Structures are given as C-alpha cells and as structure tokens.
C-alpha positions as CSV (number, residue, x, y, z in Angstrom):
1,M,39.8,-52.8,3.2
2,K,41.2,-51.6,-0.2
3,R,39.6,-48.5,-1.5
4,N,38.5,-47.9,-5.1
5,L,40.9,-45.2,-6.3
6,H,40.3,-44.3,-9.9
7,L,42.8,-42.2,-12.0
8,L,41.2,-40.2,-14.8
9,V,43.7,-38.7,-17.3
10,I,42.3,-36.1,-19.7
11,D,43.9,-36.0,-23.2
12,P,47.6,-36.8,-22.3
13,Q,48.4,-36.6,-26.0
14,N,51.5,-35.6,-28.0
15,D,49.8,-32.7,-29.7
16,F,49.1,-31.1,-26.3
17,C,52.6,-31.5,-24.9
18,D,55.5,-29.1,-25.2
19,L,57.8,-32.0,-25.9
20,P,61.6,-31.7,-26.1
21,A,63.3,-33.1,-29.3
22,S,64.1,-36.4,-27.5
23,H,60.4,-37.1,-27.2
24,R,59.2,-36.0,-30.6
25,A,61.7,-37.1,-33.3
26,S,60.8,-35.1,-36.4
27,H,57.2,-34.4,-35.2
28,V,56.0,-31.0,-34.0
29,P,53.1,-30.9,-31.5
30,A,50.2,-28.9,-33.0
31,L,48.9,-27.3,-29.8
32,P,51.6,-27.5,-27.1
33,V,50.6,-26.5,-23.6
34,P,53.4,-24.8,-21.7
35,G,54.4,-27.2,-18.9
36,A,52.6,-30.2,-20.2
37,H,55.6,-32.4,-20.7
38,Q,56.7,-32.0,-17.1
39,D,53.1,-32.6,-16.0
40,M,53.1,-35.9,-17.9
41,L,56.5,-36.9,-16.4
42,R,55.2,-36.3,-12.9
43,L,52.0,-38.2,-13.8
44,A,54.0,-41.2,-15.1
45,G,56.1,-41.2,-12.0
46,L,53.0,-41.2,-9.8
47,I,51.5,-44.1,-11.7
48,N,54.8,-46.0,-11.5
49,R,55.3,-45.5,-7.8
50,G,51.7,-45.8,-6.7
51,R,50.8,-48.5,-9.2
52,A,49.6,-51.1,-6.7
53,G,47.2,-48.7,-5.1
54,I,45.4,-47.6,-8.2
55,S,42.2,-49.5,-8.8
56,A,41.3,-48.2,-12.2
57,I,42.6,-45.9,-14.9
58,S,40.7,-44.1,-17.6
59,I,42.3,-42.2,-20.4
60,T,40.4,-39.7,-22.6
61,L,41.6,-39.1,-26.2
62,D,40.8,-36.0,-28.2
63,S,40.2,-37.5,-31.6
64,H,39.4,-35.2,-34.5
65,H,39.0,-35.3,-38.3
66,R,40.9,-32.8,-40.3
67,F,37.7,-31.2,-41.3
68,D,36.1,-29.9,-38.1
69,I,34.1,-26.9,-37.1
70,A,36.8,-25.8,-34.7
71,H,39.7,-26.2,-37.3
72,P,40.8,-23.7,-40.0
73,T,39.9,-26.2,-42.6
74,F,36.2,-25.5,-42.1
75,W,36.3,-21.7,-42.4
76,I,37.2,-18.9,-44.9
77,A,37.3,-15.1,-44.3
78,A,35.2,-12.7,-46.3
79,D,38.2,-11.7,-48.5
80,G,38.9,-15.4,-49.3
81,A,41.9,-15.5,-46.9
82,P,42.4,-18.5,-44.6
83,V,41.1,-18.2,-41.1
84,Q,44.1,-18.3,-38.7
85,P,44.2,-20.5,-35.6
86,Y,43.1,-18.9,-32.3
87,T,40.4,-16.8,-34.1
88,T,37.1,-16.6,-32.3
89,I,34.0,-16.8,-34.4
90,S,30.5,-15.7,-33.3
91,A,27.1,-16.2,-34.9
92,A,27.1,-12.4,-35.5
93,D,30.4,-12.7,-37.4
94,V,28.9,-15.4,-39.7
95,R,25.7,-13.5,-40.3
96,A,27.8,-10.4,-41.2
97,Q,29.8,-12.8,-43.5
98,K,33.1,-11.9,-41.8
99,Y,33.7,-15.6,-41.7
100,L,31.9,-18.3,-43.7
101,P,32.1,-22.1,-44.0
102,R,34.2,-23.2,-47.0
103,H,31.3,-25.4,-48.0
104,P,28.2,-23.2,-48.6
105,A,25.8,-26.0,-47.7
106,A,27.3,-26.0,-44.2
107,L,26.1,-22.4,-43.5
108,P,22.7,-23.3,-41.8
109,L,24.3,-26.0,-39.7
110,A,27.1,-23.7,-38.6
111,L,24.8,-20.9,-37.6
112,N,22.5,-23.3,-35.7
113,Y,25.5,-24.6,-33.9
114,L,26.9,-21.1,-33.0
115,D,23.5,-20.0,-31.8
116,K,23.1,-23.0,-29.5
117,L,26.7,-22.7,-28.3
118,E,26.4,-19.0,-27.4
119,A,23.0,-19.6,-25.7
120,A,24.7,-22.2,-23.4
121,G,27.1,-19.4,-22.3
122,R,30.1,-21.6,-21.7
123,Y,32.4,-20.9,-24.7
124,Q,32.6,-19.0,-27.9
125,L,33.8,-20.9,-30.9
126,M,37.6,-21.0,-31.1
127,V,39.4,-22.0,-34.2
128,W,42.3,-24.2,-33.1
129,P,45.2,-25.6,-35.2
130,V,44.4,-29.0,-36.7
131,H,45.2,-31.2,-33.7
132,C,44.8,-34.8,-32.4
133,E,43.9,-35.9,-35.9
134,I,42.8,-39.5,-35.8
135,G,45.6,-41.9,-36.9
136,T,48.4,-39.4,-36.4
137,W,51.4,-39.2,-34.0
138,G,49.7,-36.2,-32.3
139,N,46.7,-38.3,-31.4
140,N,49.0,-40.8,-29.5
141,V,49.5,-40.7,-25.7
142,H,52.7,-39.2,-24.3
143,D,55.3,-42.0,-24.3
144,D,56.1,-42.0,-20.6
145,V,52.4,-42.0,-19.6
146,R,51.7,-44.8,-22.0
147,A,54.5,-46.9,-20.6
148,A,53.4,-46.2,-17.1
149,Y,49.8,-47.3,-17.6
150,G,51.0,-50.3,-19.7
151,A,53.0,-51.4,-16.7
152,W,49.9,-51.0,-14.5
153,E,47.9,-53.1,-16.9
154,E,50.5,-55.9,-16.7
155,A,50.8,-55.7,-12.9
156,S,47.1,-55.5,-12.2
157,L,45.9,-57.7,-15.1
158,G,43.5,-54.8,-15.7
159,I,42.6,-52.8,-18.8
160,V,42.9,-49.0,-19.0
161,A,39.7,-47.6,-20.4
162,K,40.2,-45.3,-23.4
163,L,37.4,-42.9,-24.1
164,A,37.6,-41.1,-27.5
165,K,35.9,-37.8,-28.0
166,G,35.7,-35.2,-30.7
167,S,35.1,-37.2,-33.9
168,N,31.8,-35.4,-34.7
169,P,33.0,-32.5,-36.8
170,W,29.9,-30.4,-36.2
171,T,30.4,-29.7,-32.5
172,E,33.2,-28.9,-30.1
173,H,33.9,-31.7,-27.6
174,Y,36.2,-30.4,-24.8
175,S,34.6,-32.4,-22.1
176,A,35.2,-36.2,-21.9
177,V,31.5,-36.8,-21.0
178,M,29.5,-34.5,-23.3
179,A,29.9,-32.3,-26.3
180,E,29.4,-28.6,-26.0
181,V,26.3,-28.9,-28.1
182,P,25.1,-32.5,-28.1
183,D,23.8,-33.9,-31.4
184,A,20.4,-35.6,-31.0
185,D,21.4,-38.1,-33.7
186,D,24.9,-38.9,-32.3
187,P,24.9,-40.7,-28.9
188,D,28.7,-40.2,-28.6
189,T,28.1,-36.4,-28.2
190,Q,25.4,-36.9,-25.5
191,L,26.0,-37.1,-21.7
192,N,28.0,-40.3,-20.9
193,T,25.9,-41.4,-18.0
194,K,27.5,-44.9,-17.9
195,F,31.0,-43.5,-17.4
196,I,29.9,-40.9,-14.8
197,A,28.2,-43.8,-12.9
198,T,31.5,-45.7,-13.0
199,L,33.3,-42.7,-11.5
200,A,30.6,-42.3,-8.9
201,G,31.2,-45.9,-7.8
202,A,34.8,-45.0,-6.8
203,D,35.9,-43.8,-3.4
204,R,38.2,-41.2,-5.0
205,I,38.8,-40.0,-8.5
206,Y,42.2,-38.4,-9.2
207,I,42.0,-36.1,-12.3
208,A,45.0,-35.0,-14.3
209,G,45.7,-34.1,-18.0
210,E,45.6,-31.3,-20.5
211,A,44.6,-28.6,-20.7
212,G,43.5,-27.4,-17.3
213,S,41.8,-24.4,-18.9
214,H,39.8,-26.3,-21.5
215,C,39.3,-30.1,-21.6
216,V,40.1,-30.8,-17.9
217,K,37.9,-27.8,-16.9
218,A,34.9,-28.8,-19.1
219,T,35.1,-32.5,-18.1
220,V,35.2,-31.7,-14.4
221,E,32.4,-29.2,-14.7
222,H,30.2,-31.7,-16.5
223,I,31.0,-34.5,-14.0
224,A,30.3,-32.2,-11.0
225,D,27.0,-31.1,-12.5
226,N,25.8,-34.7,-13.1
227,F,27.3,-36.6,-10.2
228,G,24.0,-37.9,-8.9
229,G,24.2,-36.5,-5.4
230,Q,27.7,-38.0,-4.8
231,P,29.9,-35.8,-2.7
232,L,32.2,-33.7,-4.9
233,S,35.0,-34.3,-2.3
234,K,35.5,-37.6,-4.1
235,L,37.0,-35.6,-7.0
236,V,40.7,-34.6,-6.7
237,L,42.4,-32.3,-9.1
238,V,46.1,-33.2,-9.3
239,T,47.3,-29.6,-10.0
240,D,50.9,-30.3,-10.8
241,C,49.8,-32.8,-13.5
242,M,47.9,-30.3,-15.6
243,S,48.5,-26.8,-17.1
244,P,46.4,-24.2,-18.9
245,V,46.7,-23.1,-22.6
246,A,48.9,-20.0,-22.8
247,G,46.7,-16.9,-22.4
248,F,44.0,-18.8,-20.5
249,E,45.6,-18.8,-17.1
250,P,42.8,-16.6,-15.5
251,Q,40.1,-19.0,-16.7
252,Y,42.1,-21.9,-15.2
253,Q,42.6,-20.2,-11.9
254,A,38.9,-19.3,-11.8
255,F,38.0,-22.9,-12.5
256,L,40.1,-24.2,-9.6
257,R,38.6,-21.7,-7.2
258,A,35.0,-22.5,-8.3
259,M,35.6,-26.3,-7.9
260,Q,37.1,-25.8,-4.5
261,V,34.0,-23.9,-3.4
262,R,31.9,-26.8,-4.6
263,G,34.0,-29.3,-2.5
264,V,36.4,-30.6,-5.1
265,Q,39.9,-31.2,-3.6
266,L,43.2,-29.8,-5.0
267,M,46.3,-31.9,-4.4
268,Q,49.7,-32.4,-5.9
269,A,51.2,-35.7,-7.0
270,A,53.4,-35.9,-3.9
271,D,50.2,-35.6,-1.8
272,V,48.4,-38.3,-3.8
273,L,51.3,-40.9,-3.6
274,P,50.9,-41.7,0.1
275,E,47.2,-42.4,-0.4
276,L,48.0,-44.8,-3.2
277,L,50.8,-46.5,-1.2
278,A,48.5,-46.9,1.8
279,N,45.8,-48.4,-0.5
280,A,48.4,-50.9,-1.8
281,Q,49.1,-52.0,1.8
282,E,45.4,-52.7,2.4
283,A,45.5,-55.1,-0.5
284,Q,48.2,-57.3,1.1
C-alpha cells in the first residue's frame, strides 16, 4: 500500500540562497545562507528522482513588506543614524532610547511586542536586511526547486501548497505555522492548526529548506509542540538540504540534537530517495 509521504520545504527563496551569477543575473540575494544553493540543488534532484513516491509537497514563503519591525526601515538610532542589519534590539534598548521606531506613534506597539517576545524566551529581536519583499525576485523560489516541483505537479496532477508568512509588519514570523508573537486580530499570525493536521495525517514528513538555524528550526519546534500526540518520528529533517545562517551554527546544532532527543529523525537526501522509490513501486 502506498504511504503518504509529504515533503515540506521551508522558504526555498532566492534571497536566502548564495546563488552563483548564473542563477541570479543582475540580482543580489539579500540574506544569503552559506551552502543554500547546493542545498537547493540536492533538494531539486531528490524531487526529480523520487517524484513518483512523493504524495504531497508544501512550500512556505517568507513574504515581507519593506516596512517591518525586523527591518532597518522601522528603526532609527538615538543619534539619528540608520540601524544596521544584524543589530539586536531589546525592550531595554528602546526604553533607554538607544533605538526608536522611526514613526513615533509606533513606540507603544513596538515596546509591547518586545516585552512579549522576550517573555516567550525564544528570540531577541534581530534587525535583518530587507528581504523576501513581496513582489520581488528575492521572494521567488529557487529556479531548480521550482522547476522540480512543477514537474511533480504535472506528473501527479497535484498542486503544491504554498503557505505565505511574514506579511504582518508588527511581529516576526520565522515559523511557518505561527508568528513569534501572534496578533489576536490577525488569524494569519496564529497557530495554523489546519496545516498541522494535514501534516499529522501523513506517514512521513520530510523537511528541508532555509535557514536551519531560524525558519526551519522555528517551524519544526512549533510543529513538534502541537502535533496532537502524533509520534515525532514521523518528522524527518533532511540535513543536507538545509544550512544555518552564518554565525548561528551552534544554535542549529543544538536544534538538531534537541529534535533527535524528542524522536525526530535526521536523514540525508541519499537516504530519503530509496524510501521515495519504494513508495513509487507500491503505487504500481
């Protein structure tokens, strides 16, 4: 009997890929993750070779406005200087007026957000370069991955589910299933129970994408915490199809170890392929 094997790809987008000139024309990725291009080539190869054994594919898409609480466009330093990317900002920094929102009316909202974020204890606000801006080249999926899942759609007569995240400018949204601080007035920031239920219905969920230290990490943590009693051994991290943001390697390795302890499996693309090929045989 054919198994339900679901491929979940987190943010396989141009802005996160260290693309060679042949893959980016005149564009420059905003937040390239070292190793991401090769990750995406391996992932595309896995999809192409194991196509007939894949039951479903879901793609998440980081999708931001230019004005966003985690972009330099939102903040200004005390001396009026721009806030540089990769700056961390705490609630204490804002109360001390080290950094302030460019729009004065945003101050209470920003402080409320930072207080809730820090109380959750998962992340401190990081100012990232403007990235994955809606409607731009950087928001698009890596060419090879897009071609591979397009071929899967044509062969299977299926539809790749695309899940956008991050369009609420008042909260960070690393995870594909919930913002870091959900907005009570915005359902898109709240726990996506419908999608988690879809994943729970699969026999296996292979997870790949970028970056392993942030959006993959946050997504898998939230799924694991809300999996409704399903065995976490259903979740498989395809570790040679993801990489951490430079400087965040320790956090990534700690994430992998923590997930293994909870029962999540670690595999490489070459280990996954036989499972997909065997599943394809079951369908014949």
